[in-house]
N, C-alpha and C positions, 0 to 999 in steps of 0.2 A: 504494499499500499504506500503510495507516494505521500511524503510529508510536505504539505503545502506551507508556504510562508507568505501567501498573498491570497486575495479573494479568488473564489472559484466561480467562473461565469455560468457554470451548469449548462453549457451550450449543447452537451450531448444528451440532455434530458428533454423529454417532451413536457410541456407545461400546459395546464388547463385549469379552469375554475370549476370546482365541484361544489354543488350546493345541496346540503342535507339539513333537514329540520330548520330550514329558513336561514342557514348560515353558509355563506360562500367562503371557500378557502382555496388558495393555490395548491395544486398538487403536481409534483414533479415525478415523472416515471421514466424508467429505462429498462430495456431488455424485453425478452419474450418468454412466455411460459406462465405457470401458476403465479399468482400474486403474493408478494410479501409486503405487508404494510410496515414501514419504518417510521416510528414516531420519535423525532429528534430529542436529544438532550438539550440542556441549557448551553448556550443561549440561542439555539436554533439550528438550522440546516447549515452547519459549518462545512468547510472543505473535507474535514475528517469524516463527518457523517455521510457526505456525498460519496466519498471513497468507499465507505462501507457498503453503500447502496450499489456501487459499481461491482463490488465483490459478489453481492447477492445476485445481481444480473448475470455475472460470470458463470454461475452454476446452472443457468438455464431457467431462471425465474424472472418475473417482472417486478422490479423494485419500485415501490410506490411511496413517495415521501410527501405527506401533507404538511403544509406550512402552518404552524400554530403560534409561533412567536419568533422574534428576532428578524434579522435581515438575511434573506436566503442567499447562501453562497459566501457570506462574509467570514473571513478568517478573524476570530476574536482574540487571537494571541497578542501578547505584548509586542512581539517582534513585528506585527503588522499595524497595530493600533497605538502602540506605546503603552507603557505601564498604566498611566492614568486613564487613557482612552479605553484600554481593555477592562479595567476595573469599573469604569463608569458604564460601559456597555453591558457587562454582566449584571451589575447591581440594578441598572435601569430595567433590563429585561426581566430579572427576577421580581423586581418590585411590581411591574405591570402584571406579571403572572399571579403574584400573591393576592392582588385585589380583583383578579378575574374570577368570574363565576364558573369558569371551565375547570378549575382545579380545587380539590379538597386539600388544603394546605395543612390543616391541623386536625380536622374531624376524623374520627374513627367510625367504622361501620357505614361508610358512605362511598359510593362509586362516583368518581369525578364526572361531572355532566358531559364533558367533551367525549367520553367513551361512547355515548350513544351516536354521536356523529361518526366516530371511527368504525363502529359496527356497520353503519349504513354505507360507509365507503368500502368496507370489506365485502359487503354484499354486492355492491356495484362492480368491484374489481373481479370478484369471482365470476360474475356473469360475463364480464368483458374478456377475461383472460383464460377462463376455463380451468380444467384440472379438477382434482378431487376436493380441493378446498383452498384455504388461504393461510399463510403464515403471518405472524405479527411479532414485532419487537418494540418494546418501549424502553426508553433510556432515561435514567436519572428522574427528573420530574414526572416523566410519562412511563416510568418502569412498570407501575402497576396496571397501566392501561391494557397491556397484552393479556394479563390475567382476567381482568373484567370483560374484555372482548370475547374471551373463550366461553362465555355463556352461549354464544352463537355456534351452532354445530358446524358452521363453515370454517371456523378457526381450528386448524389441525396441528399447528406448530407455534404455540405461544412461547416467547422468550422474554424474560425480565432481566434487563441489564442495569445493574446498580439501582434498583428501585428506591426512591428517596422520599416518597410521600406516604403518609403524612410525616411532617418534620418530627424527628425523634427527640422531642424535648421532654418526654416522660417515658418510663418503662412500658406503659400500655401502648403508647404511640409507636415506640420502637419495635414492638412485636407485630403491629398491624400494617395493612396496606390500604390504599384508597379503593376499597371494594366493599360493597354492602354485604350484609349477612346472607341475604337471599341470593345475590350473585355468586358469592363464595360457595354456598351450598350447591348451586347448579354446577359450578366447576368441579367441586368434589365428586358429585355424581358422575360427571363425564370422565373424571380420572378413574373412578371405579370401573368404568366401561372401556378403559383403554387409552384415554388421552394422557399424554405426558406434557409436563411443563418444565422448561429449562430456565435456570437462573445463573447469572454471572456476577461476581463481585470480588473486590479485594478484601482480604481478611481484616485489614485495619481501617476500612472505610467507615467513618462515623456517620456519614450522610445516609449510607445504606447499611445499617448496623447488623451484626451477626444474629441478634435475636429475631430479626425479620425472616431470615432464612430458616432459623430453628422453628419458627411458627409455621412456615410453609412445609417443612418436613413433617411436622405434627399433623397438619390437616390434610396434606396430599399424599403422605407416605412415600412409597417407592416411586410414585408418579412424578415426584419432584426431582429433577436431575440437576443437582447443584454443582457449580464450578466455583470454587473459592481459591483465589490466587494469592500467593505471598506478596506483600507490599514490595519486596525486593525485585519482583518481576516487572514492575512498572517502568515505562520508558523514562530514562533519566533526563531526556530533553523535553518532556511534556511541559506544556504551559501551566498545568494544574499544580497547585501548591502541595497536594497530597494525592496518593493513588486513588483513582475513582473510575475513569472511563476506560475499561479494559479493552474494548473493541475499537476505540477511536484514538483519542489523544495519548493514552497510556499504552497503546499497542507497540510492541517490539516485533515487527513483522519479519521474523527470521525463523525458519523451521527449527524446531526444538525449543524455542523460547515459550514459556508458559502462556503468555498472552496470544501468541500465534496459534498455539495448540487449541486455546479456547475459541479463537475465531474459526478455525477449521471445524471444531466440534459443533458450533452454531450453524455453520453452513451445511455440514453433514445432516444435522437435525432437520433443517428446512428441506433439503433434498430428499431425505428418506420419507418424511411425513407427507410431502407433496407429490411423491411419485416421480421425482426427477431422476432420470437414469444417468445423466452426464456426471462423471466422477468429479469430486472436488479435489483438485490438485493440492498437495501439501505445500508446494512451493509457489502457489499463485502469487 
């Protein structure tokens, strides 16, 4: 995966406006084959997130990135925006997200309202792209979205990358995700019938605390496929102050590196569950 130090024009992506539940959003897509919905981490569709989407397309899937915050294609790193600019950009995007009704920042036992929009997008993409179903990955702020989306039988490969909501400011919130009890019960039922859920995080990540994965193991059992990486595996050149984004900024894209192996495991998960026969090359 190429490490960008400037904005990505996303010129190889098709862009359109999708409207669901009365809300229009830009949607970027690339590739052919069954759809995988990629819901970006903070502060939006960065070059690193776009590169992840390109890797998804590379296995024979259609990578679909809805725009829900930030500036699409902007490199948010200090090397591009400067230290002050990068901090202002991140804080500004997080601040707008925190007052948005789309996210459950602190509440437990609630599904973020934006999930309903994502489910509708998944249904549209399944009809458009075909295949047995749809994959979904949420990252950071949207990490729990993929789990809540899995109430829809079309979601066959949900991945939670460093799920960070609700904010872990208490032990109860640190164990929970932004999913309602009813939605969680539906997902648990699907897991009992064969659905698997994958999760990825760094062991020392306080934004996505270990108790959150312990909770998922308790409720989903063997259906929860957890990948927990040592902090020492994070990219030393990452713009992040602590290890967090295993599949993007903190990725060391070299075969044999733990984060690379995690990326390949996620791509394999999508390919297997979505019936994609094109092999995932370990040295992509």
